[in-house]
C-alpha positions in Angstrom: 74.6 12.7 -10.7 76.6 14.9 -13.1 77.7 18.4 -12.0 77.7 21.4 -14.4 81.3 22.8 -14.7 81.9 26.1 -16.3 85.5 25.6 -17.6 86.7 22.0 -16.8 86.2 19.7 -19.7 84.5 16.3 -19.1 87.1 14.3 -21.1 90.4 15.3 -19.6 93.2 12.7 -20.1 96.2 14.5 -18.4 96.2 13.4 -14.7 95.8 16.0 -11.9 93.4 17.9 -9.8 91.6 20.6 -11.6 89.6 23.2 -9.5 87.5 26.1 -10.9 85.9 29.0 -9.1 82.3 30.0 -9.3 81.2 33.4 -8.0 77.5 32.9 -8.6 76.7 32.7 -4.9 79.7 34.7 -3.6 77.9 38.1 -3.3 74.9 38.8 -1.3 72.9 41.9 -0.6 72.5 44.9 -3.0 75.1 46.2 -5.4 76.4 49.8 -5.5 74.4 52.3 -7.5 75.9 53.6 -10.8 76.8 57.2 -10.2 79.1 58.6 -13.0 78.5 62.3 -13.9 79.0 63.7 -17.4 79.4 67.5 -17.6 78.7 69.0 -21.0 80.0 72.5 -21.8 81.9 74.8 -24.2 85.6 74.9 -24.4 88.1 77.6 -25.5 90.8 77.3 -28.2 93.4 77.2 -25.4 92.1 73.9 -24.1 94.3 70.9 -24.7 91.4 68.4 -25.1 89.6 68.4 -28.4 85.8 68.7 -28.6 83.7 65.6 -28.2 86.4 63.7 -26.3 85.0 62.2 -23.1 87.6 62.9 -20.4 87.8 61.9 -16.8 88.2 65.0 -14.6 89.6 64.8 -11.0 90.2 68.5 -10.2 89.2 72.0 -11.4 92.9 72.6 -12.3 92.8 69.7 -14.7 89.6 71.1 -16.3 91.3 74.5 -16.8 94.2 72.9 -18.8 91.8 70.6 -20.7 89.2 73.1 -21.7 90.7 76.6 -21.3 90.8 79.0 -18.4 87.6 81.0 -18.2 85.7 78.5 -20.4 82.1 77.6 -19.6 83.1 73.9 -19.1 86.0 74.7 -16.7 83.7 76.9 -14.7 81.0 74.2 -14.5 83.7 71.7 -13.2 84.8 74.2 -10.6 81.2 74.5 -9.4 80.6 70.8 -9.3 83.8 70.0 -7.5 83.0 72.6 -4.8 80.0 70.5 -4.0 81.0 66.9 -4.8 84.6 65.8 -5.3 83.9 62.1 -4.7 81.6 61.0 -7.5 83.4 59.9 -10.7 83.2 62.8 -13.0 83.7 63.0 -16.8 83.4 66.0 -19.1 82.9 66.4 -22.8 83.6 69.7 -24.6 81.7 71.5 -27.3 83.3 74.1 -29.6 81.5 77.3 -30.1 79.0 77.4 -32.9 80.7 78.8 -36.0 77.7 81.2 -36.4 77.6 82.0 -32.7 77.6 85.5 -31.3 79.3 86.4 -28.0 77.2 88.3 -25.5 78.4 91.7 -24.3 77.4 94.0 -21.4 78.5 97.5 -20.6 79.5 99.3 -17.4 79.2 103.1 -17.9 80.9 105.4 -15.4 80.0 109.0 -15.0 81.2 111.8 -12.7 84.5 111.7 -10.8 85.5 110.1 -7.5 85.4 112.7 -4.7 86.6 110.2 -2.0 88.8 107.2 -1.8 87.0 103.9 -1.8 86.4 100.5 -3.4 84.1 99.9 -6.3 82.5 96.6 -5.1 81.9 95.0 -8.5 80.6 91.4 -8.8 80.7 89.5 -12.0 79.1 86.0 -12.4 79.0 85.7 -8.6 82.7 86.5 -8.1 83.7 89.7 -6.3 85.9 92.0 -8.4 87.0 94.8 -6.0 88.5 97.9 -7.7 90.4 100.4 -5.7 89.4 104.0 -6.5 91.5 107.0 -5.4 89.9 110.4 -4.7 89.9 112.5 -7.8 90.1 109.5 -10.2 88.4 110.2 -13.5 86.0 107.8 -15.1 88.7 106.8 -17.7 91.1 105.9 -14.8 88.4 103.9 -13.0 87.5 102.1 -16.2 91.1 101.2 -16.9 91.3 99.9 -13.3 88.2 97.8 -13.8 89.7 96.2 -16.9 92.9 95.4 -14.9 90.9 93.9 -12.0 89.0 91.6 -14.4 92.2 90.6 -16.2 93.6 89.6 -12.8 90.8 87.1 -12.5 91.3 84.9 -15.6 88.7 82.3 -14.5 85.9 84.8 -15.1 83.7 84.0 -18.1 84.2 87.4 -19.6 87.0 89.6 -20.9 87.0 93.4 -20.6 88.0 96.5 -22.6 87.5 100.2 -21.9 87.0 103.4 -23.9 85.9 106.9 -22.7 84.7 105.6 -19.3 82.7 102.7 -20.7 83.8 99.1 -19.9 82.6 96.5 -22.3 82.4 92.9 -21.0 82.5 90.2 -23.7 81.7 86.6 -22.9 84.6 84.2 -23.6 82.2 81.6 -25.2 79.7 82.4 -27.9 76.0 81.6 -27.4 73.2 82.3 -25.1 75.0 81.4 -21.9 76.8 84.8 -21.9 73.4 86.5 -21.6 73.1 85.2 -18.1 76.4 86.6 -16.8 75.3 88.8 -13.9 77.1 92.1 -13.3 76.3 94.2 -10.2 77.6 96.5 -7.5 77.4 96.4 -3.7 75.9 92.9 -3.2 77.2 92.6 0.4 76.2 94.8 3.3 78.5 97.7 4.0 79.6 98.0 0.4 79.1 101.4 -1.3 80.1 103.1 -4.5 82.8 105.8 -3.9 81.4 109.2 -3.7 81.1 111.2 -6.9 80.9 108.1 -9.2 77.8 106.8 -10.9 77.8 103.4 -12.4 75.2 102.1 -14.9 74.9 98.6 -16.4 73.3 97.7 -19.7 73.0 94.7 -22.0 74.9 95.1 -25.2 75.0 92.5 -27.9 72.8 89.4 -27.2 74.6 86.1 -27.3 73.1 83.7 -29.8 73.5 80.3 -31.5 74.6 77.6 -29.1 76.5 74.6 -30.3 74.5 71.5 -31.3 74.5 69.1 -28.3 73.4 66.1 -30.3 76.9 65.4 -31.4 77.6 64.4 -27.8 75.4 61.4 -28.0 77.4 59.7 -30.8 80.6 60.6 -28.9 79.6 58.8 -25.7 77.7 55.9 -27.3 76.3 53.5 -24.7 78.6 54.6 -21.8 76.5 54.8 -18.7 76.3 58.1 -16.9 73.8 58.5 -14.1 73.9 62.4 -14.2 74.2 64.9 -17.0 75.0 68.5 -16.3 73.9 70.9 -19.0 75.4 74.3 -19.8 72.3 76.0 -21.2 68.6 75.5 -21.5 67.5 76.6 -25.0 64.6 74.6 -26.6 66.8 72.8 -29.1 69.2 71.6 -26.4 66.5 70.4 -24.0 64.6 68.6 -26.8 67.7 66.7 -27.8 68.5 65.8 -24.2 65.0 64.6 -23.5 65.0 62.4 -26.6 68.4 60.9 -25.9 67.6 60.2 -22.2 64.3 58.6 -23.0 66.2 56.2 -25.3 68.9 55.6 -22.8 66.4 54.8 -20.1 64.4 52.4 -22.3 64.3 48.6 -21.9 66.7 47.9 -24.7 69.5 50.2 -23.5 68.8 50.4 -19.7 71.4 53.1 -19.0 69.1 55.7 -17.5 70.2 59.1 -16.3 68.9 62.4 -15.2 69.9 65.8 -16.8 70.2 68.9 -14.6 70.0 72.4 -16.0 69.9 75.8 -14.4 67.6 78.6 -15.7 67.6 82.3 -14.9 64.4 84.4 -15.0 61.3 85.5 -13.1 58.7 83.0 -11.9 56.5 83.6 -14.9 59.4 83.2 -17.4 60.6 80.0 -15.7 57.0 78.6 -15.5 56.7 79.2 -19.3 59.8 77.1 -19.9 58.8 74.3 -17.5 55.2 74.1 -18.8 56.4 73.6 -22.3 58.4 70.4 -21.3 57.3 67.0 -20.2 60.2 64.6 -19.4 60.8 62.5 -16.4 64.5 62.7 -17.1 65.0 66.5 -17.0 65.4 68.3 -13.7 65.7 72.2 -14.1 66.3 74.5 -11.2 65.3 78.1 -11.3 68.1 80.5 -10.3 66.0 83.6 -10.7 68.4 86.6 -10.6 71.2 85.0 -8.6 74.7 86.6 -9.2 75.9 83.0 -9.8 75.3 82.0 -13.4 72.7 79.2 -14.2 75.3 76.7 -15.4 76.9 76.8 -11.9 73.4 76.2 -10.4 73.1 73.1 -12.7 76.5 71.8 -11.6 75.9 72.3 -7.9 72.4 70.9 -8.0 73.3 67.9 -10.1 76.5 67.2 -8.1 74.7 67.1 -4.8 71.9 64.9 -6.0 74.4 62.5 -7.7 76.3 62.1 -4.4 73.4 61.5 -2.1 71.3 59.7 -4.7 74.0 57.1 -5.0 73.8 56.6 -1.2 70.0 56.3 -1.2 68.0 57.2 -4.3 64.7 57.1 -2.3 65.7 59.5 0.4 64.5 63.1 -0.2 67.1 65.8 -0.9 65.5 68.8 0.9 67.8 70.9 3.1 71.0 69.7 1.4 73.3 72.7 0.9 74.6 74.0 -2.5 78.0 75.5 -1.7 79.4 78.1 -4.0 76.1 79.6 -5.1 75.4 83.2 -4.3 71.7 83.6 -3.5 69.7 86.4 -5.0 69.4 89.5 -2.8 66.9 88.9 0.0 64.2 91.0 -1.5 64.6 89.2 -4.8 64.0 85.6 -3.8 61.0 83.5 -4.8 58.2 83.7 -2.3 56.4 80.6 -1.0 53.6 81.2 -3.4 56.0 81.6 -6.4 57.8 78.4 -5.4 54.4 76.5 -5.2 53.7 77.7 -8.8 57.1 76.7 -10.0 56.7 73.2 -8.6 53.5 72.9 -10.6 55.4 73.8 -13.8 58.3 71.4 -13.6 60.9 73.7 -12.0 62.8 72.6 -8.9 63.0 75.1 -6.0 65.5 76.2 -3.4 65.6 78.2 -0.2 68.3 80.1 1.7 69.2 79.2 5.3 69.9 81.7 8.1 73.6 81.7 7.2 72.9 82.7 3.6 73.6 79.2 2.1 71.4 78.1 -0.8 69.7 74.7 0.0 67.7 72.3 -2.0 64.0 72.5 -1.4 62.4 70.0 -3.8 64.1 68.7 -7.0 61.5 67.6 -9.5 61.3 66.6 -13.2 59.4 68.4 -15.9 57.0 65.4 -16.2 53.4 66.7 -15.8 51.1 64.9 -18.3 50.6 61.2 -19.0 50.3 59.7 -22.4 46.7 60.7 -22.5 47.5 64.3 -21.8 46.1 64.2 -18.3 47.8 65.6 -15.2 50.0 63.1 -13.6 52.4 63.0 -10.6 53.7 59.5 -11.5 57.2 60.9 -12.3 57.1 64.2 -10.4 59.9 63.8 -7.9 63.4 63.0 -9.1 63.5 60.3 -6.5 61.1 58.2 -8.5 63.3 57.6 -11.6 66.4 57.4 -9.5 64.8 54.7 -7.3 63.5 52.8 -10.4 66.8 53.0 -12.1 68.5 51.4 -9.1 65.9 48.7 -8.7 66.4 47.7 -12.3 70.1 47.8 -11.9 70.1 45.6 -8.8 67.7 43.2 -10.5 69.9 42.8 -13.5 73.0 42.3 -11.3 71.1 39.6 -9.3 70.1 37.8 -12.5 73.6 38.0 -13.9 75.2 36.7 -10.7 72.8 33.9 -10.1 72.3 32.5 -13.6 75.1 33.6 -15.9 75.1 30.5 -18.2 72.2 28.4 -17.1 69.8 26.1 -18.9 66.1 26.6 -18.6 63.6 24.0 -17.5 59.9 24.0 -16.6 58.7 24.3 -13.0 57.8 20.6 -13.1 61.3 19.5 -13.9 63.4 17.6 -11.3 66.8 19.2 -11.2 69.8 17.4 -9.7 72.0 19.3 -7.3 75.0 20.9 -9.0 73.3 21.3 -12.4 73.3 24.7 -14.0 69.6 24.6 -14.6 67.0 27.2 -13.5 63.2 27.1 -13.4 60.7 29.9 -13.3 59.9 29.0 -9.7 63.6 29.4 -8.8 63.6 32.9 -10.4 60.4 33.7 -8.5 62.1 32.7 -5.2 65.1 34.8 -6.0 63.0 37.8 -6.8 61.2 37.5 -3.5 64.6 37.4 -1.7 65.7 40.5 -3.7 62.5 42.3 -2.8 63.2 41.7 0.9 66.7 43.2 0.3 65.0 46.2 -1.3 62.7 46.4 1.7 65.6 46.2 4.2 67.3 49.1 2.3 64.1 51.2 2.6 63.5 51.3 -1.2 60.2 49.4 -1.3 57.3 48.5 1.0 54.3 46.1 1.1 56.1 42.9 0.3 52.9 40.9 0.7 51.5 42.8 -2.3 54.7 42.2 -4.2 54.5 38.5 -3.6 50.8 38.4 -4.6 51.3 40.3 -7.8 54.7 38.9 -8.9 54.4 36.8 -12.1 57.2 34.6 -13.4 56.3 32.3 -16.4 58.0 30.6 -19.3 57.2 32.3 -22.6 54.7 30.5 -24.8 56.4 31.8 -27.9 60.1 31.3 -27.0 61.2 28.3 -25.1 64.5 30.0 -24.1 62.7 33.0 -22.4 61.1 33.7 -19.0 58.7 36.6 -18.7 58.5 38.4 -15.4 56.2 41.0 -14.0 57.9 42.8 -11.1 55.4 45.0 -9.1 57.4 47.0 -6.5 55.6 49.5 -4.3 58.4 52.1 -4.0 58.7 54.1 -0.8 57.7 57.8 -0.8 59.4 60.8 0.8 58.3 62.8 3.8 57.8 66.2 2.4 54.8 67.7 4.2 53.3 67.4 7.7 49.9 68.9 8.2 48.7 69.5 11.7 45.6 71.1 13.1 46.0 72.7 16.5 42.7 72.7 18.5 43.6 75.1 21.3 41.7 75.7 24.5 41.4 78.8 26.6 
């Protein structure tokens, strides 16, 4: 009986032994999960990489050169790498909007120092200590603050001083600068030098973010599993949701999750989350953390990208988010507030005994089905991550087993060695794949899978097989409810 060769002609005349290799059955088990990260953020003019140029980033130092020291994008990369320096990371820069406005904040000093001390300033979660000598005037202290800020060029602001007032100006234009936190005495034991009074105020509001939609044309169909967003205005989130829905669809099949950080009270965050409805958007509420929201997005997305590639179905609660400074203890979300946030599409966090921010429950903003009714079908981020992986492994299995095969009906008799596949062969392979999924802890109830699995040749296209794949994906242990019936 004839054998199907991939590359050896059937009519060779030159004598010799010709041997080809076929990898169709070389690989068994499940493939690795796609896990590339794309970080999107604003650059500065000093950056060496032009806007809308996807660039692989291996270190924070490289990001500083590429996008400018103190830029939003360089800071996001630093936050990401502090959590996850293993996952392949790419970045794409945006120029400031030409009509953009840079946010400003003021630090107003009054009085005069009557004792030597340290002004424990914190800007964007970074300590900026300023030495103060006894008798120092407010002008002297203001000048010292400007010098201390200049000595930390990775800060997202610049500073100037006049008559005891320090003006902080965001390096990048747009709304992100509004979320730069400025405070005093965050850590226990810190105190303002006697005689000085310090007041903070918002100045000019940052406005007009760059249009993120240009990113989609720049990356084309390159597959990124995670997108880290720099800001969460309505236009940006709408553009992201539309693009990710397209990327996850059956014709592109390059699904990914976008992570964004949002500052604000429980009610403010709930209003943002309630207005969205996407299974591909995962916002985390930073409340009034000293660390800016874009760093929360970077840390949250980086940690989920790392552990999601290992096992997309395993829950992420208790994983630490290094580099984030938690809100002051009295200013953290209560359990009741976190419950409400989780009903409005906002992911939550807690703080452990050592002060480290940890993931509590990462969720998407999906809340309503196509009929406008409440639905938890895509609530947890594990659901799309698991489904993305199942689809990826299914496509890899198909491509490996039948890369250039002919198609015959189930009743056909196929000789050994022939590159012919039947629907029943595909069904058998899918059952084997489902068992691999089960062994990996991704699905359960294989008997149900076998009963509901449908593989049939298309009635309208003789070159097509239609398949209904019905996995019962595993869930995550999130809650244990116990009733204690005690006795006396």
